[in-house]
N, C-alpha and C positions, 0 to 999 in steps of 0.2 A: 491466392497467396501461395508462394513457394518458399519452403524453408530448406536451406542447405544444411545438412547434418554436419558437414565438414567445418563450415564457418560459424555455425550456430547463430545465424541471423534470421530475423523475421521481417516481414513487410508490414509497415504502417501505411495504410492507404486512406486518403481523404475521400470524401464523397465525390461521386462522378461529377466532373465539370468544375470542381473547385481547384483553381490554380493560384489562389492566394497563399502566401507562406504563413499568414497569421494563425490559422487553426493549428498548423504543425508546430510552430514556435510556441504558441500559447499552451499546447499540450505538454511540451517539455517543461516549460516554466511552471505549469500547474503541478506536475509531478514533484517538482522541487519544493513547492510552497503550500500544498494543500494541508489544511489543518493547522497552519502556523499563524501566529498573531503578526508575524513579519515586523516586529518591533526590535530594533537592535538593542541588546542588553549585554553588558559585559559582566557575566557572573560565572565564577568558577563552580562547576557542578560537581557534587559529591554523591556517590551512590547512597540512597536512603534505604532503610529496611523495608521489606515488602511483606505483604500478608502471606503466611505460609501456605494457605489454601490455594493461592494462585501459583506460588512457586512449585507446588506439586503438580501443576497442570502444564508446565513448560514443555515444549517440544524438544526432542533430541534429534531432530532432522539434521542430517549432515549436508545434503544438497537437494536442490529442486530445480527442475526445468519444466516450464509449462508455457503454453500460448494463452494470452488473455484476449478473448474474442468478444467484442461488444456486439451483441446480437440485436439489440433494440434500444432506442433512446427517444425521449420526448423533450424536444428543445425548450418548450414552454415551461415544463416542470423543472428541468435542469436550471434554467435561468432564474427560477424562483428560489432555488437553493443558493445560487451565487451568479454574478454576471458572467463569469468565465466558464461555468460548467457546460453550457451548450456547445461552446467552441471546443472544449476538451474532448467531448465525445464525438467529434467529427472524424476522428481517426479510429479505425475499427480493430486493428490487431497489433499486438506487440509480443515480444518474447521476454519472459521473466526468468532470470537465473538467480539462484541463491546458493551460497556456500557458507557453512559455519566456519569460524564465528563471524557473524555480523557483516556479511558481504552480500550486496544486492545489486543486480544489474537489469535494466530494461532497455531494449534496443529494437530498432526496426528501420524501415526504409520507406520513404515516400517517392513515388514515381517522379514528381516534379522537383523535390528538394533533397533527395539523397538520404544518406544515413543519418540516424540520430541515436544517441546513447546517453543514458543516465546511470551513474554508478554511485552507490554508497559503500564505503569501505571503512568500518569503524566510524569515527567522527568526521571523516572526509567525504565530500560530495564533489563529483565531477560530471559535467554535462557538456555535450558538443553536438552541433549540427554543422559540419564542415562547409557544406554548400552555402549556408547562410552566414559563414564566418563567425559562428558562435562557439566559444570554447572557454570553460571556466572551471577552476578548482577552488573549493572553499573548505575551511576548517570550521566545523559546526560545534566544536567542543563547548563553547560558551552560548550556543544557540540551539538547544535540544529541540525546541518547537519546530525546527526546520528539518529534523531527521525523520526517516521513515523506516519501516521494517516489514516483516512478513505479515504482521497484524493487519495492516491496511489492505494488503492485496489478497491474502488467502485465509485470514482469520486464525493464524497460528502465532503463538507468543514464544519468543526465544528468551533465554536468560539475558542476552545483551540488550533487549528492549528495556529491561528493568534497570539498566545502567543509567537511563535518562528519563524513565517514567516511574512513578510510584503508585502502587495499587492500594486501594482501600476497599475492604469488603463492605457491601451495602446490605444485601439480603439474599435469601433464596427465593426462587420463583418457580412455581409448578406450572409446567406447560404440557397439557394433555397427559398428566400423570407422571411426567418426567421432570425431575428437579434440576434446575439450572442455578449456577452460582453467578451472582451479580456483583460486579466491581466497578469502581471508578478509577480511571487512570489519569493522573495529572503529571505534567512535566515538572521535573525536580527543580525547585527554586524559581519557578515561574507561575505563581499562583494566579496571576492576572491574564493567563493565556487560555486558549481553547482547551477542552478536555474531552475524554471519552467516557461513556458508560458501556460496559460490555456484559453480555450474557454468555456464560461459558458452560459447555456440556462437560460434566466431570467424568463421564464414562468414555467419551471419544476424544476428549482433550482438544477441542477447537472452539472458537468463538462463534456462536450461533447468530448473534446480532451485536452490532456496534452502533451506538448513537453518538453523534458528533455535536458538541455544544459550544456556543460562543462563550467568551470570557464572562459574560453577565448571566450565564445559565440558560440561554434560549436554545432550544433544539434547532439545529441547522439541517441535519439530514440523518437518515438511518440506513445502515448497510446490513442486509440480511445475507448470511452465508448458508447456502442451501445445498441439498442433494449431496451429502458427504459420501465420499468413496474411500474404501479401505485400500490403500496403495502399498501397505507393508504391515507386518504384525504390529498392532497397537498404534498404527498411524492412519488417521483419517484426514482427508482434505476435502473441503467443500468444492463442488464443481460448478456451482451457479451462484453468482453474487447479484443481488438486486438492491438498487438504490432507490430510496423514497424520500420525498421532501417532508417537512415538519407536519404536514396535514395528512400524510400517508399516501400521497399520489406517487405512482411508479414513475421514476425518472429514467432509469436505464437498467438493462440486464447484461451481465457479462458471463460468458462460459469459460471455464478452465479446460483446455484441451491438450492432448498429447503429454500428459503428466508423466514425468520420470523422476524418481527419487534415489538418493544415496548412490549416484554414479559419479565417477571422477570428473571434476571440473578444475581446470587450470587456474591458478592464482592470477595469471596474466589477464584473464578475462575481467578481473576486477581492479586492474591497475588504474590509478588516478593520475598518473603522470607526475612531473616534477612541480 
């Protein structure tokens, strides 16, 4: 994979010999909808009060650039999590960009199918794969279950995440003598949607583990955020993310590479079009 510093683009490469557009297209759509109940509901969301213990753990990260590199995957275990998971992990690398407040971009390139981009900017989502004639902008204000943030990708929680998710303290959990804070995160005004349970390191201010539950409370998958690296004063970012199914079997491993923080990023990178 070659990354151009000037264009800030990454390459998303399918497995050797794969010439079908389905894995590439499915990957983009999965990024849009993972964790969502996908049920259309017209509800005006209002920010709800959140637990002060979680508010004190929010990141003040201004910007982030990193490569997400899927280093291993087990298609059988991924399929056990969900029918699309194995296809989603057919693509190995993408570039993640974040800029405060609440702007997220994932993009890359497939040899066969060209560029792909997914952008979240506040409540708006835009995604495009020009070579497949796929281009769409959506307003997710009334559909917070379809929004994503740094939490899913790097285990950091921003204040804007709490605009559409509400935290409830559950308990403390001692792990090898180190106390973690456990919270549940539910989408505001969507009690019948999927939700998260997170384990948060109160010293390094990042999520150590995130469990993903179905609306009826069944564990779907667990995401472990490992090997934290201090990239700035008081700022730790996990560099290894491991996905496990409900039985604890390893589904995939992802490395965060070439991490850069708090460097200027143009707002144009996060434009969602008209």
